[in-house]
PATOR-725569 format. One record per residue (C-alpha): x, y, z. Coordinates in steps of 0.02 Angstrom, whole numbers, plus 32768, in hexadecimal, padded with zeros to 4 digits. Layout:
% PATOR-725569
[[X, Y, Z]],
...
This chain:
% PATOR-725569
[[DBCD, 2EC2, BE15]],
[[DBD9, 2F62, BDB5]],
[[DBC7, 301B, BDE2]],
[[DB3F, 3040, BD5F]],
[[DB0E, 2F95, BD1C]],
[[DAE5, 2EF7, BD83]],
[[DAED, 2F55, BE29]],
[[DA93, 2EBB, BE7D]],
[[DA17, 2EC3, BF07]],
[[DA86, 2EF5, BFA0]],
[[DA3E, 2FA6, BFB0]],
[[D985, 2F65, BFB2]],
[[D9BA, 2ED6, C032]],
[[D9F5, 2F60, C0AA]],
[[D950, 2FB7, C095]],
[[D8DA, 2F20, C0A4]],
[[D92D, 2EE0, C142]],
[[D912, 2F80, C1A6]],
[[D859, 2FA6, C1C9]],
[[D828, 2FA4, C117]],
[[D779, 2FE6, C0E4]],
[[D749, 2F7A, C053]],
[[D740, 2FEA, BFB9]],
[[D75D, 2F5E, BF40]],
[[D6AB, 2F7D, BEF4]],
[[D714, 2FED, BE7B]],
[[D75B, 2F4B, BE26]],
[[D6BE, 2F0E, BDCF]],
[[D698, 2FC1, BD90]],
[[D740, 2FC8, BD3F]],
[[D738, 2F11, BD03]],
[[D69D, 2F3E, BCA3]],
[[D6F7, 2FBC, BC3C]],
[[D795, 2F52, BC0B]],
[[D7B0, 2F2F, BB55]],
[[D71E, 2F9E, BB1E]],
[[D6FD, 3049, BAE6]],
[[D6EE, 307A, BB9F]],
[[D79B, 303D, BBD0]],
[[D7E1, 30E4, BC01]],
[[D7AA, 3128, BCA7]],
[[D7DB, 31CD, BD02]],
[[D7A8, 31CF, BDB6]],
[[D7BE, 3279, BE11]],
[[D79B, 32A6, BEC8]],
[[D7E7, 3323, BF40]],
[[D87F, 32FE, BFA0]],
[[D882, 3271, C023]],
[[D7E6, 3221, BFDE]],
[[D839, 3173, BFBC]],
[[D86B, 3188, BF0F]],
[[D91D, 313F, BF1A]],
[[D8DE, 30B0, BF83]],
[[D862, 3080, BF01]],
[[D8E7, 3088, BE7C]],
[[D95D, 301A, BEDA]],
[[D8CD, 2F9B, BEF6]],
[[D8AE, 2F99, BE39]],
[[D967, 2F7C, BE1E]],
[[D96A, 2EEA, BE96]],
[[D8D3, 2EA3, BE41]],
[[D908, 2EAB, BD87]],
[[D9C8, 2E94, BD9A]],
[[D9F3, 2DED, BD4B]],
[[DAA3, 2DE8, BD9C]],
[[DA51, 2DB4, BE47]],
[[D9C9, 2D48, BE91]],
[[D94A, 2DBF, BEEF]],
[[D8BE, 2D40, BF11]],
[[D8D5, 2D39, BFCC]],
[[D8D4, 2DF7, BFDE]],
[[D829, 2DFA, BFA0]],
[[D7E6, 2D69, BFFE]],
[[D73C, 2D95, C049]],
[[D738, 2E41, BFFF]],
[[D6A9, 2E84, BF91]],
[[D703, 2E73, BEED]],
[[D71C, 2DB8, BF03]],
[[D663, 2D9C, BEFE]],
[[D653, 2DE6, BE53]],
[[D64A, 2D74, BDB9]],
[[D6D0, 2DDC, BD5D]],
[[D750, 2DC5, BDE8]],
[[D7A1, 2D24, BDAA]],
[[D7A4, 2D63, BCF9]],
[[D81C, 2DF3, BD12]],
[[D876, 2DC4, BDB5]],
[[D936, 2DD5, BD93]],
[[D91A, 2DD2, BCD6]],
[[D97C, 2E66, BC98]],
[[DA1C, 2EC7, BC90]],
[[D9FE, 2F61, BCFB]],
[[DA57, 3004, BCDD]],
[[DA4A, 3076, BD79]],
[[DA7C, 312B, BD7C]],
[[DA6D, 31A4, BE0A]],
[[DA80, 324F, BDBB]],
[[DAA9, 32A3, BE5D]],
[[DB49, 3240, BE66]],
[[DB7C, 329F, BDCA]],
[[DB42, 3349, BDFA]],
[[DBA1, 3339, BE9C]],
[[DC41, 3301, BE4E]],
[[DC40, 3362, BDA7]],
[[DBE2, 33FF, BDCF]],
[[DC5F, 3469, BD79]],
[[DC7A, 3403, BCE3]],
[[DC39, 3442, BC40]],
[[DC43, 338F, BBF3]],
[[DBE1, 333F, BC83]],
[[DB73, 32E2, BC09]],
[[DC06, 3298, BBAA]],
[[DC51, 3265, BC52]],
[[DBAD, 320D, BC7D]],
[[DBAA, 31AD, BBDD]],
[[DC5D, 3173, BBE0]],
[[DC53, 3134, BC92]],
[[DBB8, 30D3, BC6C]],
[[DBFF, 3090, BBCA]],
[[DC9E, 3057, BC1F]],
[[DC3C, 2FF6, BCA2]],
[[DBCD, 2FA8, BC27]],
[[DC5E, 2F6C, BBBC]],
[[DCAF, 2F1B, BC4D]],
[[DC10, 2EB1, BC53]],
[[DC0F, 2E95, BB96]],
[[DCCC, 2E88, BB6A]],
[[DCA0, 2E3D, BAC0]],
[[DC52, 2EE0, BA88]],
[[DCCE, 2F55, BA36]],
[[DCC6, 3014, BA3D]],
[[DCDF, 308F, B9B0]],
[[DD1D, 313F, B9C9]],
[[DC7C, 318C, B9A1]],
[[DC11, 3115, BA09]],
[[DB98, 315F, BA85]],
[[DB39, 3101, BB0E]],
[[DAA4, 30DA, BAA5]],
[[DB11, 308C, BA1B]],
[[DB65, 3019, BA94]],
[[DAC0, 2FE2, BADB]],
[[DA7C, 2FC1, BA31]],
[[DB0F, 2F5E, B9FD]],
[[DAFD, 2EF4, BA9D]],
[[DA45, 2EDE, BA83]],
[[DA65, 2EA5, B9CF]],
[[DAE6, 2E28, B9F5]],
[[DAA4, 2DDB, BA99]],
[[D9E3, 2DF8, BA77]],
[[D9DE, 2E3F, BB25]],
[[D96F, 2ED5, BB5A]],
[[D9A1, 2F55, BBEA]],
[[D93C, 2FA7, BC72]],
[[D980, 3050, BC97]],
[[D969, 30A7, BD3A]],
[[D997, 315F, BD4C]],
[[D980, 31A4, BDFB]],
[[D973, 325F, BE0D]],
[[D96C, 3270, BD50]],
[[D94E, 332E, BD5D]],
[[D9E3, 3354, BDD2]],
[[DA4D, 3392, BD44]],
[[D9BD, 3408, BD07]],
[[D99A, 3446, BDB9]],
[[DA4F, 3464, BDEF]],
[[DAA4, 348C, BD4C]],
[[DA0E, 34D0, BCE8]],
[[DA5F, 357E, BCCA]],
[[DADA, 3532, BC4A]],
[[DA7F, 3515, BBAB]],
[[DB05, 34AB, BB63]],
[[DAFC, 342C, BBF1]],
[[DA3E, 3428, BBF5]],
[[DA35, 3411, BB37]],
[[DAB2, 338C, BB3F]],
[[DA58, 3331, BBC7]],
[[D9AF, 3337, BB76]],
[[DA01, 32FD, BAD3]],
[[DA49, 3265, BB2A]],
[[D99E, 3239, BB71]],
[[D948, 3250, BAC5]],
[[D9D4, 31E3, BA75]],
[[D9B9, 315A, BAF7]],
[[D8F8, 3157, BAFB]],
[[D8BA, 31A5, BA5C]],
[[D93A, 3171, B9DE]],
[[D925, 30EA, B963]],
[[D943, 303F, B9B2]],
[[D920, 3077, BA63]],
[[D88A, 3003, BA71]],
[[D8FE, 2F72, BA3B]],
[[D982, 2FA2, BABD]],
[[D914, 2FC4, BB54]],
[[D88B, 2F58, BBA5]],
[[D864, 2FF1, BC0E]],
[[D8AA, 308E, BC5F]],
[[D87D, 30D7, BD0D]],
[[D8AF, 318C, BD36]],
[[D894, 31E3, BDE1]],
[[D8A2, 3298, BE04]],
[[D854, 3331, BE51]],
[[D81C, 3389, BDB0]],
[[D7B7, 333D, BD22]],
[[D80B, 333B, BC7B]],
[[D825, 33EA, BC37]],
[[D7B0, 342F, BBB7]],
[[D7F4, 3490, BB25]],
[[D766, 34F9, BADD]],
[[D6D6, 3481, BB03]],
[[D72E, 33DF, BAE7]],
[[D798, 3372, BB5A]],
[[D848, 334D, BB22]],
[[D820, 3294, BB44]],
[[D76D, 3285, BB1F]],
[[D773, 31C9, BB15]],
[[D788, 31BD, BBD1]],
[[D6EE, 319D, BC41]],
[[D6FF, 3222, BCD0]],
[[D6C5, 3200, BD80]],
[[D6D1, 32A1, BDE2]],
[[D699, 32F5, BE82]],
[[D608, 3340, BE1D]],
[[D5DC, 32B0, BDAD]],
[[D61F, 320D, BE00]],
[[D5B2, 3195, BDA0]],
[[D5C1, 30D9, BDE0]],
[[D659, 3109, BE4C]],
[[D5FD, 3173, BEC5]],
[[D627, 30FC, BF5B]],
[[D6CC, 30B9, BF18]],
[[D731, 3147, BF66]],
[[D707, 319C, C00B]],
[[D6B4, 3146, C09D]],
[[D5F7, 312B, C0A1]],
[[D591, 314A, C13F]],
[[D581, 3091, C15A]],
[[D63F, 3073, C14C]],
[[D65C, 30FC, C1CB]],
[[D5DB, 30B9, C241]],
[[D62F, 3012, C23D]],
[[D6DC, 3064, C265]],
[[D68F, 30CA, C2F1]],
[[D646, 302A, C33D]],
[[D6E8, 2FD0, C32D]],
[[D755, 3058, C373]],
[[D6E9, 30A7, C3F6]],
[[D6CE, 314A, C395]],
[[D63C, 31BF, C399]],
[[D5DC, 31B8, C2EE]],
[[D58D, 3267, C310]],
[[D638, 32B7, C325]],
[[D679, 325B, C285]],
[[D5E4, 32A5, C22C]],
[[D5FE, 3355, C269]],
[[D6B9, 3354, C23D]],
[[D6C8, 32EC, C19D]],
[[D61B, 32C5, C150]],
[[D5BE, 3334, C0DD]],
[[D5F8, 330D, C02D]],
[[D571, 32D5, BFB2]],
[[D5C2, 326F, BF28]],
[[D53A, 3249, BEAC]],
[[D4A6, 31FB, BEFF]],
[[D513, 31D7, BF9D]],
[[D4DA, 3264, C01D]],
[[D55A, 322C, C0A3]],
[[D60A, 321C, C06A]],
[[D69A, 3230, C0E8]],
[[D74B, 3267, C0C9]],
[[D7A0, 31BF, C0E3]],
[[D84D, 3201, C113]],
[[D807, 326F, C19F]],
[[D79E, 31E7, C1E1]],
[[D829, 3167, C1F3]],
[[D898, 31EF, C23C]],
[[D817, 321A, C2BC]],
[[D80E, 3162, C2E9]],
[[D8C3, 314E, C2F7]],
[[D8DA, 31EA, C368]],
[[D82D, 31D2, C3C2]],
[[D80F, 328E, C3A0]],
[[D7A6, 32F1, C32A]],
[[D803, 3382, C2D5]],
[[D838, 33C1, C22A]],
[[D8AC, 3341, C1D4]],
[[D885, 3361, C11F]],
[[D8C9, 3405, C0E3]],
[[D972, 3421, C091]],
[[D9D5, 34C5, C074]],
[[D9C0, 34C4, BFB2]],
[[D902, 34AF, BFB0]],
[[D8F3, 352C, C043]],
[[D954, 35B1, BFDE]],
[[D8E4, 3592, BF47]],
[[D843, 35AA, BFAE]],
[[D886, 364D, BFEA]],
[[D8A2, 3688, BF3D]],
[[D7FB, 3651, BEF8]],
[[D78E, 3692, BF7D]],
[[D7DE, 3746, BF6F]],
[[D7B6, 3749, BEB1]],
[[D751, 37E7, BE8A]],
[[D6B6, 3792, BE3C]],
[[D60D, 37DD, BE5F]],
[[D5B6, 378C, BEF0]],
[[D645, 3717, BF1B]],
[[D668, 3758, BFC9]],
[[D5B2, 375E, BFF4]],
[[D594, 36AD, BFC7]],
[[D631, 3672, C02A]],
[[D5E4, 36C3, C0BB]],
[[D53E, 3672, C09E]],
[[D58F, 35C4, C093]],
[[D5F6, 35E2, C133]],
[[D54F, 360C, C18C]],
[[D50D, 355F, C14F]],
[[D4AE, 3590, C0B4]],
[[D4BD, 3546, C006]],
[[D4E3, 35A5, BF64]],
[[D4B9, 3581, BEB1]],
[[D544, 3557, BE3E]],
[[D552, 3535, BD82]],
[[D5EB, 34B8, BD77]],
[[D5E2, 34A7, BCB9]],
[[D649, 3541, BC90]],
[[D6EB, 3507, BCE5]],
[[D772, 34CC, BC6A]],
[[D7C0, 3462, BCF3]],
[[D85A, 34CE, BCFD]],
[[D888, 3516, BDA8]],
[[D8D9, 35AC, BD51]],
[[D846, 35D9, BCE3]],
[[D7C4, 3617, BD62]],
[[D751, 3696, BD03]],
[[D6B6, 36A1, BD76]],
[[D66D, 3681, BE21]],
[[D626, 35DD, BDD9]],
[[D6DB, 35AD, BDAE]],
[[D714, 35D3, BE61]],
[[D691, 3568, BEB1]],
[[D6AD, 34DD, BE34]],
[[D767, 34D4, BE50]],
[[D744, 34D7, BF0E]],
[[D6D1, 3442, BEF5]],
[[D758, 33E0, BEA1]],
[[D7D3, 3411, BF30]],
[[D759, 33DD, BFB2]],
[[D73C, 3483, C000]],
[[D68B, 3480, BFC5]],
[[D60E, 33F2, BFB3]],
[[D593, 33E7, BF22]],
[[D4DD, 33B4, BF1A]],
[[D4B7, 3384, BE63]],
[[D3FE, 337D, BE7E]],
[[D3F2, 3431, BEAC]],
[[D492, 3471, BE5D]],
[[D4CD, 34BD, BF02]],
[[D574, 34C4, BF59]],
[[D58C, 34CA, C013]],
[[D613, 34B2, C099]],
[[D60D, 33F9, C0C5]],
[[D645, 33EE, C17C]],
[[D6A8, 343A, C20A]],
[[D74F, 3408, C1D0]],
[[D73C, 346B, C12D]],
[[D6DE, 34FC, C187]],
[[D772, 3512, C1FB]],
[[D7EF, 3516, C168]],
[[D77F, 358F, C109]],
[[D778, 3601, C19F]],
[[D836, 35F7, C1B1]],
[[D845, 361D, C0F1]],
[[D7D5, 36B5, C109]],
[[D849, 36F9, C195]],
[[D8DA, 36EE, C122]],
[[D87D, 3750, C099]],
[[D860, 3810, C081]],
[[D7AC, 37F7, C0CE]],
[[D7DE, 3846, C16F]],
[[D72C, 3875, C1A6]],
[[D6E2, 37C5, C184]],
[[D776, 3774, C1E5]],
[[D751, 37E8, C279]],
[[D699, 37C2, C26D]],
[[D6BB, 3706, C27B]],
[[D722, 372A, C313]],
[[D69C, 37A3, C35A]],
[[D61B, 3714, C344]],
[[D66A, 36AE, C3D5]],
[[D654, 3747, C448]],
[[D5A1, 3754, C40A]],
[[D572, 36A4, C43C]],
[[D5BD, 36B8, C4EB]],
[[D56A, 3758, C505]],
[[D4C4, 370C, C4D2]],
[[D4DE, 367B, C54D]],
[[D507, 36F8, C5D6]],
[[D46D, 375A, C5B8]],
[[D4C8, 37FC, C585]],
[[D43A, 3843, C521]],
[[D486, 38EA, C4FA]],
[[D52B, 389B, C4B8]],
[[D4CA, 3820, C44E]],
[[D468, 38AD, C400]],
[[D508, 3913, C3DD]],
[[D55A, 3875, C391]],
[[D4C8, 385D, C319]],
[[D4C9, 3914, C2EC]],
[[D581, 38F9, C2BA]],
[[D55B, 385B, C25B]],
[[D4D0, 38B7, C202]],
[[D540, 3943, C1CB]],
[[D5C5, 38CA, C18B]],
[[D550, 385C, C126]],
[[D4D1, 38D9, C0DC]],
[[D51B, 38BB, C029]],
[[D4E1, 3809, C033]],
[[D426, 3824, C03F]],
[[D395, 38A6, C048]],
[[D381, 38BF, C101]],
[[D2C7, 38D9, C108]],
[[D272, 3849, C156]],
[[D27F, 37B9, C1DB]],
[[D2CB, 3742, C15A]],
[[D35D, 37BA, C12C]],
[[D376, 37D1, C1EF]],
[[D381, 3717, C1FC]],
[[D406, 3710, C17B]],
[[D46D, 3793, C1D5]],
[[D454, 3736, C278]],
[[D492, 3694, C22D]],
[[D52C, 36E5, C1EE]],
[[D54A, 373F, C29A]],
[[D53F, 3693, C2F0]],
[[D5BC, 363E, C278]],
[[D631, 3608, C302]],
[[D59D, 35B8, C367]],
[[D5A5, 352D, C2E3]],
[[D634, 34DE, C33F]],
[[D5C1, 34B9, C3D5]],
[[D51A, 34BF, C392]],
[[D4A7, 347C, C308]],
[[D450, 3518, C2BF]],
[[D3A6, 350D, C26B]],
[[D34A, 3596, C20B]],
[[D28E, 3590, C20D]],
[[D289, 3503, C28C]],
[[D1E8, 349E, C295]],
[[D1AE, 34A9, C34C]],
[[D10A, 348C, C3AE]],
[[D097, 3509, C35B]],
[[D0FB, 3557, C2D2]],
[[D1AD, 3584, C29F]],
[[D23C, 35D3, C302]],
[[D2A7, 3648, C29E]],
[[D34C, 3603, C2DE]],
[[D36D, 3570, C356]],
[[D414, 3540, C392]],
[[D41F, 348E, C3E0]],
[[D4BF, 3468, C441]],
[[D51F, 33DA, C3F8]],
[[D53F, 333B, C45F]],
[[D5B6, 3356, C4EF]],
[[D5A1, 3410, C4EC]],
[[D562, 3456, C58C]],
[[D508, 34F5, C552]],
[[D456, 3521, C545]],
[[D3F1, 3514, C4A9]],
[[D3B6, 35BE, C45D]],
[[D311, 35E7, C40C]],
[[D321, 368A, C3B2]],
[[D285, 36E8, C370]],
[[D2A3, 3779, C2FA]],
[[D233, 3810, C2E1]],
[[D23A, 38A1, C268]],
[[D1F2, 3944, C2A4]],
[[D196, 38F4, C33B]],
[[D1DB, 38D6, C3E9]],
[[D249, 3865, C44C]],
[[D1B7, 383A, C4BA]],
[[D152, 3808, C42D]],
[[D1DD, 3794, C3F4]],
[[D1E5, 373E, C49F]],
[[D12A, 3730, C4B1]],
[[D11F, 36DA, C406]],
[[D19B, 3659, C442]],
[[D137, 3630, C4DA]],
[[D092, 3639, C483]],
[[D0C7, 35B9, C3F9]],
[[D114, 3540, C47D]],
[[D1BB, 3540, C42C]],
[[D21C, 350D, C4CA]],
[[D1BC, 346E, C4E5]],
[[D1F4, 342A, C43E]],
[[D2AB, 3460, C458]],
[[D2A8, 340A, C505]],
[[D2BD, 3369, C4AE]],
[[D370, 339C, C498]],
[[D3A1, 33F7, C52E]],
[[D361, 3431, C5DD]],
[[D39E, 34E6, C5D9]],
[[D358, 3555, C558]],
[[D375, 3610, C530]],
[[D2E3, 3670, C4E3]],
[[D332, 36FB, C47D]],
[[D2C7, 3785, C430]],
[[D31D, 37FC, C3AD]],
[[D2C8, 388E, C357]],
[[D30A, 3908, C2D6]],
[[D2C1, 39B3, C2D6]],
[[D2C7, 39F6, C221]],
[[D2C0, 3AAF, C25B]],
[[D350, 3AA7, C2D7]],
[[D3A9, 3A1D, C279]],
[[D3CD, 39C9, C31C]],
[[D3AF, 3922, C366]],
[[D36C, 38FB, C412]],
[[D377, 3855, C46C]],
[[D31D, 3806, C4FA]],
[[D35A, 375D, C546]],
[[D2FC, 36E9, C5BD]],
[[D33D, 3647, C60C]],
[[D2CC, 35AB, C61D]],
[[D2F3, 350C, C679]],
[[D28C, 3475, C64A]],
């Protein structure tokens, strides 16, 4: 068993014997590309989305140095007609680039080190192949292929680690890209490789308008193609896990759902789901220091409208994004669209391709985004997030004057976001003011009720012992008018399906005094 070649199936065996969620549907997709013009695949997802597990699975499946048939017994891939064709049929070269960036972070010649270590390991498997002084990795592989008529499958896990972690050194990045070009675009590469499978966070970098490796098929967070369900957990898979382990599917949805990958509208972060099951506790498991620091840097960038859109997304809204401008380089961020696109690739935002909108997917990410904001120079916004907790409790306690004053303050802090001249703009400010309430409530704008629409409705989440809130907003009217409208349109009878205790909250903004007034009534149904 080698370090980089013929690693065997031990790592996948360890995975498949411990509560494995069957993601072998990836295998037929990759099989369909082998020995064709589509043989090169680059699959990018945010951290902890199962990329390395999938790569280890492919290694176990293709590696001819072992027999992996029993590991795939009863799994989805076994039922595909291509399964027998490629099972344990190739020499597999496996490289995890984070191993090298961790060990050789300060080495100028890291790319040469990578090549030499792989070459030495390969030649131990093929001792009949001689090495010349000027041989590089591709030359060695070509000579082996010519003499043995064998083809290789190459798997590079975290292919972009060098570019992300050492990207400030142009010599290193150029050397690395040249290595990849030599392997996968040089003459003879199709003779040497049956296929190649790269994983990473970022898609392949574009120079001007062209990818450095434009012969790769890319499957990204934004354009996942056929691999939409191959990484990450689907809703059905999480439902089965919750049933097996006695977990609450609604809490799983609230914490870890929300990613839309292609046509799949409910994709969960798999690492966080499994950690929640192991700990029997829902909390944030996903973030790491490096990505967290990047988020702080990006959201503070001085692009027009960036801060306002971040606030909108924190309050539950979606924001348009043009993802086509980004050059797939975390250091070249030239616009608000680039910021949002890199945050999509990092997993801090989700993306809806149908509407071309981005949004914060779930509570786990929202909590981390709030934490990131506290570490920025956005002092007033960080304070307003903290103040929103007090606003919720003042509302529940019926402290009308305190609520009105808190909304005055929220209005003053967020007037740059919108023209404050109608009930809709008031609703936007209220949604922002009640940001913290999303921890305990499901918040709806323009909620359909008995005889019309309530401006803002807050339904307590399961196991939250708090009243529902029905909020009616008025602009240059009166708070009594707002309360009367709630009663006249029979809003509470519809809300009563969710909870027995309801607060009716009327809020009016007086354009002349530029102040809000509030009236709160409690109903028990």
